[in-house]
N, C-alpha and C positions, 0 to 999 in steps of 0.2 A: 620217558613218556614222549611221545612223537604227533606233532600237530598232522593232526587228516585237515585239507579242506574240506569241503562238499560245492556241490551247484548241485541243488534240487530243480527238476523242473516241472511244471504244469501248466498245458495248454502249450509247451511251445517259451514258456514267460520263467525265468528264474523267481525261484519264489520260498519262502518260510512257510512249513502251513501243523499247522500244531496237531500232534501226533493222535491218531487214533477219531480223525474230523474226516477222515476220506471214506467214499460210502457213494455208491452206482446214483445216480438221480439227483444229487444232489450238493452245492457247491460248497468246500470243505471251509473250515476257518481256519481265514490264513494272516499271518504277521506282516507281511512283505512282501510287495513287487516291486522288484530291481528294473530300472530303467534300462542297466548294463548289459550287453549280451551275451552268453555262456560263454563266444570266446574270449572275452574283456575278462571275464575270470579267469580261466583256465589258462591263458596269456598273463596274466596277473601271479599263478601260484607256477607259474617256469620260469616268470622270473626270480622269482625267490625261490625255487629253488625245490618244493612241496612236492614229494611222489607218497602215492599214495594216496592220495586220495578218492573222492567218487562221484560220480555222472549218476543220480536216480533219476529217472525215469514216474514220474506218478500219473497215473494211468499213457490212454491213445493222445496222439500228439504231439508226440515227445520226439520222436526218431529224426527230424531233420535239427533239432535245438540239440542233439546229444552230441551228431554226428560233429557240429560246429565246435562245439569244444573238445571231440576229443582231436579233432586234423590240428589246433592249436596247441594242444600237448600230447605229442603223441609217444606212448608208451608210458605217461606220465599218471596216469588218471583211470579209475577202474570205471566201470559201469551195471548199472541193475536199474531190473523195470523189463519184464517180459522177454527173460532171455530162457531159452529150451538150449539143449543136445541140438536139434536145425539150424539156432543160428548163431549160438555161439562164437563160430570160425569169424561170421563175418561182423562180430561186431569186434574182435581181436586184431583183424585187417582193418578196420576202419583206424586204430591207434590206441584201442583200451590196454592198458596193460596187464588186465585180470577180470572177467568177467563178477556176477554179482548174482547168485539164485538163489530163491526162498521158496516162493509155492510151486514153480516143476516137476520140485523135488516133494513137499507135500502133500499127498492126494490121500482126500479123502479123511484127511486130520494126521498120518499117517508117513509114516517117511516111507519114498520109492524106491527102495534101492537099485533095482531094473536102470532107473533113470538119469539117477544117480550115476552109479556105474557108467555109463551110457556118456554122460559127460566126461566123465573125466579118460576114460578112453578115448573119446574125442580131440580133448583140450589139454590136458593132464593137469592132474592135481594142482601145478605152482602156478596156471592159469586160472583157477578158480577161486573163491573167495560166498561163504558161505554168511548167504545172514540170516541170524537167529534173531532177530528181533522178537521179544518178548512182552506177555501182560502178565501178570499174578493173578492166582485165582488160585486158590484154599491153603493159602501160607505154601506155593511155589511156584516159580516161574515159566510160565508155556509159547513156543516159537510160536506167534499168533503168525497168519495169509492173511489173501485176497485183501490186502491193504491197511491188515494191522484188524481183520473185523472177524478173522474166524480162526476159534483158538484151536492146534492142534493138538493130540495127544500127546506130544513130544514133551517132556520135562526140560529143563537144561539146568543141565549138575551136573559131578562129575564123568560118571557113564558116555553121557550124550554128546561129551565134550570132546572125551579122550576116544569113543568107534567115529567121529564124523571128522576129526582132527585126521585121519588120515585120507579122507577120501580131496583138501586140502590143503592152500597153503595158509591162511586165517578168516577169522569168524568177523563180523560187524555186526554188532547189536546196537539196536535203540530200544532203550528202560520205554516204550511205548506208553507209561503212563505219564509220565514226565515228560517228555516229547516236546518241545515247542511251546513247553509253560511258564519258561525262565521262573521255575519256584522250586529250583533245586531238584542235585543228582539223587538216582537213585544209591545209595555207596551200599545196599544189601549187594546187587547184582554185580558192581563194581568188583564187591570183597569177590564173591562166588569167582567172577571168570579169572581172577588175579592171582585164588590160588587153588583151578580146579583146567586152565585152559592151557594146556600143551605145545598152542600154537603162534603167533600174535593177533593181539583182538585189540578191537576200534569201539570203542565205547561213545555210546551219540543218545545226550539228554540231560536235561535240565542244566547244564553249564552255563552260571548267570554268569562268574567274579573272578579274577585271582585267586581270591580266596577258596574259593571249588575247582580252580587248574591245583591248586597245592595242598587238595586234600584228597584230588584223582587219584596224586599219582603219590600221595601217601597210601592211604585206601588200596590203593594197585599196584603199592610194591613195586613203582615204576617198570611195572611192565602191562600195562594197555597205556593206548593209546588213544588218541582224542579227537574228536570231532565237533565245530562248536556253530550251530547254527544261528538263532532270532538275534542270540546274545550277541551277537556278531556284527560290529557297527560297520560293515561290508552288507549285510541284511538287518538296518536297521535298529542294532541295538547298541550299547553302550562301552563293550569290550573292542579298544583299536584295534584292530587285525594284525599292527605291526607290535604290537606287544606282546601279545601272545604267539605270534613266530617267533619270540625274543626268548622270551618266556620257556615256551617250551621246546626251545633249542638246549639252554639253561640248564634243563633239568630232565 
């Protein structure tokens, strides 16, 4: 199990936001606003040799902050938020190891295969991460888009994970219903990903303790990497960053 650090950006600041609270025309529910710059976090992750972390632009007004982070750890971070086939190469040139996409390939609630194929053609599947962040409805997980507000028709299951793995190098999956709440993980989702994802997969959502980390490693069969937001001391939480890095490396 590998620890994947994060830099979530909102209005140009590093923040931690409660999953599902982002919506047009209103301020999201915010757990933490950092006094440190995006570059400060990127340089910390670089000094500890942590690769595969992600910079997420939560809405507009975050491009400059994202570029600052990528410049501080070139080739060490992924970037997501507003990525399309038209600008993906630009973000890779800015220093991103991979780009992360969701909404651009899910249109009108369905997978837009043409857009996905266009991305793969332009940058290659090895530079593409698909964000399959999801919420549960009628007993099944469905990919959500538009700041996690809109349900698509794409269920996260063995079939979709197999199909989509042919077009990307890994998946990033937030358990949106538990994201940012520090109320525990979505173990059912972790188990599903471990059983059916044929490529590397990163889980985020609800990790609040080292017991959770140990359980994630077990339920995830050692196959699921983890990112931690609000529970980490870097973002106002109680889990020491250094101890998290050490724990994940030892596992």
